[in-house]
C-alpha positions, -999 to 999 in steps of 0.1 A, spaced: 703 560 -23 665 551 -25 645 559 -50 611 555 -29 572 561 -42 547 559 -22 518 555 -38 481 541 -29 449 530 -50 469 512 -74 453 481 -84 478 459 -81 483 471 -44 443 461 -38 458 425 -45 483 422 -19 511 438 -36 529 460 -7 559 468 -30 568 467 -62 606 472 -77 607 492 -116 644 502 -122 657 528 -102 625 529 -83 609 513 -57 567 516 -55 557 509 -19 520 510 -7 506 541 15 494 522 36 514 494 38 542 522 51 516 538 83 511 503 92 537 483 97 567 481 123 598 502 108 616 465 112 588 448 87 594 479 68 628 484 63 630 448 56 607 450 24 629 478 11 663 456 11 638 428 -8 634 457 -35 666 470 -34 678 430 -37 659 437 -70 667 469 -81 707 450 -78 695 421 -100 677 441 -123 708 466 -125 732 433 -131 709 419 -158 704 456 -174 671 465 -167 655 443 -200 669 410 -201 660 406 -158 619 412 -165 620 391 -198 642 361 -177 617 371 -151 587 362 -174 599 327 -187 612 315 -154 576 325 -141 561 308 -173 580 279 -165 579 277 -131 538 278 -136 539 248 -148 553 229 -125 545 249 -95 510 264 -105 501 291 -78 534 290 -60 555 294 -91 560 336 -78 579 321 -40 598 292 -68 616 321 -89 651 325 -84 650 361 -80 623 359 -53 639 332 -36 674 353 -32 653 386 -22 635 365 3 662 349 18 680 372 22 661 404 24 663 406 70 702 403 59 706 444 55 743 437 51 733 415 24 744 441 -7 778 446 2 792 413 -2 762 401 -30 782 382 -55 770 389 -90 740 367 -103 740 360 -69 703 346 -79 712 319 -102 721 297 -71 682 297 -61 678 287 -98 
C-alpha cells in the first residue's frame, strides 16, 4: 500500500521537483498529478517506491547519510550533473518503467550503479 501525500505550494516543488520520498511517505505535487498522463504518473510513483525500498533496506537514516555523502563526492566530479550520477537515482531511473522491478529486485541493488 502506497502512503501518498499530495501537496502543493511547497518551495521545492516550485524548483522543479515533482515527487519526493521520505520514508514511509511519497509526496507528490498536486499540479503534476493533475497535468501528467496516467502512465507518466505511475512511472513517477514507481521511481519513488524504489527509493522507499532503498531507504527501508538501509534503515532510513543510513540511506540519507549515504545519499548526502555520495552527492557531495559526485558534486566534485560531475558538478550540476551530480544528482543524476547518484547510485540511488541511477537505479530508480533505470528501472522505474518496470512495474514488476520491486518484486525481483535484489537486496542493495543500488550498489550495481555506483
